[in-house]
N, C-alpha and C positions, 0 to 999 in steps of 0.2 A: 345458420342461426341467426334469428333476428334480436335487435337490442333486446327485447322484451323476454326472450329465452336466455340470452347472456345474464342480465339481470337476475333471472332465476338461478342460473347456474353458478353464479358467483355469491348466491345467498344473500341476495338483498331483500328479496319481496317476503314480507310477512304476510300480508293479506291485501284484498283488493276489493272492489265493488265492481261490477260489469266488466269481468275478466276480458271477455274476448274483443269487446268494445277499445277497452285500452291496449290489449295486445295489437289490434288493426292501427289504432292512432299512432302508437310510438314506432312499431314497425317500419310503418309508410311514410314518417317524418311529418305527421298531421297534429302532432300535440302541441298546443301551446301552454306549458305547464308552468306552475310557481312553488317555490319554498320560501317560507317566511324565514327572516333572522331579525330578532329584537336586538337592538342596538345598545347592549347593557354594558359594553366595554369598548374600548378603541382600537380594539383588535379581535380578529376573529381566534377561535382556538381549534384544536384538533377535534373537538368535539363537533364543529361545524365539516369538519374534513370529509366525513362520508357525503355529506349532502351537496359540496362542492364539486366531489369527484361525479356524483349521480348526475349533475348539472352537465358537466364537460361530456360526458358518455353520450348522453341524450342529445346533447346539441350537435355532437359530431355524425350521429344518426339522422340528422336533418330537422331534429325538432327546435322550437323556440323557448327557451327558458325566460321567466320573469323572477329576478331576485326582489322579493317584496320585504323592504325594509321596516320595521314595525316602529315607525315614529311615532304613530299613535298609540298602538297597543303597549308600546313601552312605558307609557305615562300609566298605565293600569299594573303591568307586571302579570306574566304567565304563572297560575299556581302550579303548573305541572311539575312535578319532583320534588315540589319546597314542602317545608315543615314550617316555614315563618313567611312573612311578607316582605316583598322586595323592597329595596329602598328607591325611594323617589327620586327620579333626575330631572335637571331643568333642561327646556328646550335646546339651549346652547350647547349643553352637552351632548344628547341626543342627537342634534345637527352634525357637531363634530365627529362623533362615532360613526354615523351614516356615511360621511366623507371617506372615513380610513376603510370601512368595509368596502366600499366601490374599488379603491386601489388594489386592495388584495384579491378582491373576487376576479378582477380582471386578468390575474394570472391564470386562471380556470377558464373563464368565460370570455367568449369574443363579442363586446357589445358595440362592434361596427356595424355600420349599414343597417341597423335595425334586427340584426341576428338574435338579439337579446334585450331584454329591457331592464333596467332598475327603477323600481317604483316605491312610493313612500306611503305607507297608508295614513299618515297624518293629512294627506292632501284630501282627505274624504271624512276620516273621523271625527277630525277638529272641529269641522263645521257642521257635525249634525245637530238637529234639533232634537231635544230630549223627548218632546211629545211625538214627534214623529217617529221615532226609532219605536217607541213604546208601541204604536198603532202598527205601524208597517213591518217591524223586525220581531218585535216581543212577542206579538199575538202567535207567532209561528213555534214558540218554545215551551215545552213542558218542563215546568219547575220539577215535577216529581223524576222525570226521566234525567236532566240536567243532574240532580243529586246522585244518580248512580254512576256518573263518571268516575273513574279513577282518579282523576287529576282534583277532583273535589273531595272526594273521600278522604286523601291523605290530610286535606288541609281542614276538614271538619273536624277532626281531634282537637285542635289548636284554636279554631275558631276561624272560619272563613267570613272574610269582609265582603260586604255588597260590592265594593268596588272589584276585587278580584273575581266575584261570580259572574260579573259582565265579560269577563274575557273570552268565554266561549262565543257569546254573541257577536262581539267585535270580530274575532277570527273568521266566523261564519258570515259576517257582511262583506269581509274583506274578499271572499271567493265570489261572493254574488257582484261585486263591483268590479274585480278583476275579469268577472264573465262578461260583463255588460260592455265594459270600457276598452278591452283589449282582445275579447275572443278567448279567453283561457278557459280551456275547457278540461283541466286535470289539475290535479293538486297532488303535491307527495308532503311527507312528514314522517316523523319517528312515531314509533307505536303508542308512545305516551300521548300522540296527539290525535288518537283515532277519534274520540268523541267529538274534538273539536272540527275535524274535517268533515264527520258525517254531518254534522249541524250544517255546515256550508252547502253540502250537496242538497239537502233537504230543502234547506231555505231556497235555491234557486228553483227546484223543482215545484214547490209550494207556489211561489210567486209568478212564475213563468210557465209552469205546466209541466206533467211528468214527461215528457218528451224533450225536455231541455236537454242538451249534450253536456252535462256536467258532471264528472266522475272523481272520484277518490282513489288513491292508491296508498298505501302505508308501507314505509319499509323500514328495517331495522337502522335508523338514522340516530334516534337521540339516546335510546336505550344503550345500544353499543358504542355510540360516538361519545357521550357524557363519560361514559366508564374509561375510554380509551383517552378522553381529553383532561383527565385529572390525574396527579400524582400526588405524594404525600408533601410536595412543597407548593403545590397549586397548580394552576393551569398551564398547558403548554401552547403558547401563542404561535400563530402565525407569523406575528411581527418579529423581526430580526432584532429588534432593540429591546424586546421583552424575552425572549427566547432566541438564543444565538443559533445559526444553522448548525454549529458543533452539538449544541445540547439539544437541539431538535434531533439531529441525527442519532444521537445517543439514546434518546428517548425510544425511539423504534427498535435501535440495537438491542435494547435490554427489555423486551417485551417477554411476556412468560411464553415457555414453549408451547403450551396448547394453543395460544393464540395467533402465532406467528404465521402460519399458512392462512387462516383465516383471514388475517389483516392483508396479506399477499392478494387473497382473491378478493376481497372487497374493495380495496381501498388502490392498488396498483393498475397500470394499464398493460400489464405483461399479459401475452396470449394466454387463453384458459388451458392450451394444449400443454405449454411449458409449466404452468402451475400444476396440473394435474400429475406430471412427472414425479414434483418435488413432496407430493401425498407421503410416498413412501420413506421419504428421508426421516432420520432420526439420529439421535447421539450428535455428534460432531457436525454433521451435516445440516443439523436445525441452527448452528451459528453461523453457516453459510447463509441460510435463507434469512435470517435476521439482517445479515449485512446486506443482502438484496434488497429487503423492505425497507431498511433505514435510507440507503442510496436512492430508491426510486422514488420515496416519498419526499426527500429532502431535495432531491433534482426538480421535484414537481412544484414545490413551494420556492425555494431558494435559486433555482438555476444549478445547471450541471456543474459549474465552476465551483460553487460553494459545496455542492454535495461532492466532489472530488475532494476539497480542502478538509472537509469535516471527515471523510474516510481516511485520508493519510494521517490526519492529526489522531485520530481514535487508534489506529495502527503504532503511531510514534509513542503514544502515552503507554500502552499495554507492553511496548518493548523497550520501556524505562528511557526511550530517546525524548527528543524535543517537541513540544506538542504546542505551535505557534497559534493554532486557531481554536484552541479549547477556550471554554469561558475564563473571563478574568474578572477578579474581584479587586477594586482598587481601596487601599487603605488610606486614611486621613490622618492628620497630624492628631487629630482627636483620639484616634484609636491606641495611640501609644501613651503610656502612663510610665514617666520618668525614663523615656527613650526605649522602652520595650513594650511588646504584646505577648501574652500567654497564649499557649496553644488553645486553650479552651475559648477565650474571646475569639481567636483567629477561625476557630471551625465554626463559631455561631455567626461572625462578620460574612463568611464566605458562604452562608447558607446551606451548609451540609449537615447542621444539626440544628434544630428548633430552641435548644436551651444549653446551659451550661452544665446541667445534670447530665443531659444526654451526652453532651461531648464528654464528659468524664467516664460514662460508660462504655462510649467509643473506644478509649484510649485503654481502658482495662481489660476490654475484650481483645484488645491488638488488632484493632480495625481501622488505624490511622497510620498515614506515613506521609513525610515530607520529603520530596524528591528521592523517593524511594527507598528511605530509610523508615523503619517501623518505630512509632513514637509511643511509649507507655507512661512515660513521666508527666503527670498532670502539671507540674509545676515549669515543665519546659517553655523559655520564652524565647523571642526574637527579637533582634535590633533593625534599626532602618537600613544598618549596613547588610544584613543578611538578604534583605530584599533589594538591594540596589544592583545586582547583577542579573536583570533580566526576571526577578520574582522568585517565588517558591512554588512546585508543584504540590498541592495540597489533596488528599485522596482520604474517603472514608469509604471502607470496603470496597467493591470491584466496580461499584455503578456511578460513586459519587465523586467528583473531581473539579478543580478548578486551579488556576495560575493565580497566586495573590501578590500583587504588585505595589508599589507605591506612586 
């Protein structure tokens, strides 16, 4: 089985152009491909996870990845999947985020000896002449056709700015430049990027001729990845300072039953034959599958030692033992009123509930424990002395918990 067939078997490929050419390229290690990452934060999150895993798989098959950091396009903002306009960032913030990305990507991609590249589209986009863009690039785009793209349809309801309207042109120009500068002959992206990627392929072929070897492939990156990358409390980050290895492990340990085998197939590097045997698992076996998923992905992002610590901490927590590696929330002097903190405030401070009213509801429903003891009294308070001996393990339901310390 070639790498292209493996991607298909793992359920990654949604649609492609020039399938036989793409199959020949990637199966023979001839693809120089790119995936774009807009630096909208100082950490990647699990919404980027599928793209990173894909780059790793293709590089191991002999292909060359280009991680394109959108330092230029980030100044406009991608309207895909948005109902409002993205916040503008300073050039300093964008550069800081770019630096953080490369450090995290290096856990997945080997950048040594030219085996992979990291490129910033600010290098060419920021120096563009507006009239030149209109003449050389804009002439190849139909406004009528652009407005049929799904990414623009969503924004048209609330108002699409001319700034955002240019995003497709900029992304298409990226592929054109990468093709010319680095021989990039393949682009990957989520299914919500399909229109933007087709624009890049068409721009190359119109400017350089129909025989120009530029292709696009679309994978279920953003639609699946963004769904996986969000929780009720926000994003799940790859940076351990934002999402601890324990929290990262628990996120994957708690995926929904219908999603666990799909995630194992798409995201882990376990052999397909081994995963196929799991297809018949049900009931308690799905919990075992979730542990496998959580361990494999935590190992990939944070290393085997941290993955093992997270696994042991999770087992200790649910056996009411000590869980030294669970996430911690540190209280300050300001959190105490007259020497005590009430249970409602502690739940909010720990991030286990968004508000005091939600905390009150959780207590009334019997879903809150402190060091294994169920708490239903909304007036329950704790002193600094109560937290002095290693802190308190605070839990809401089965999936949300942390250690509260001073």
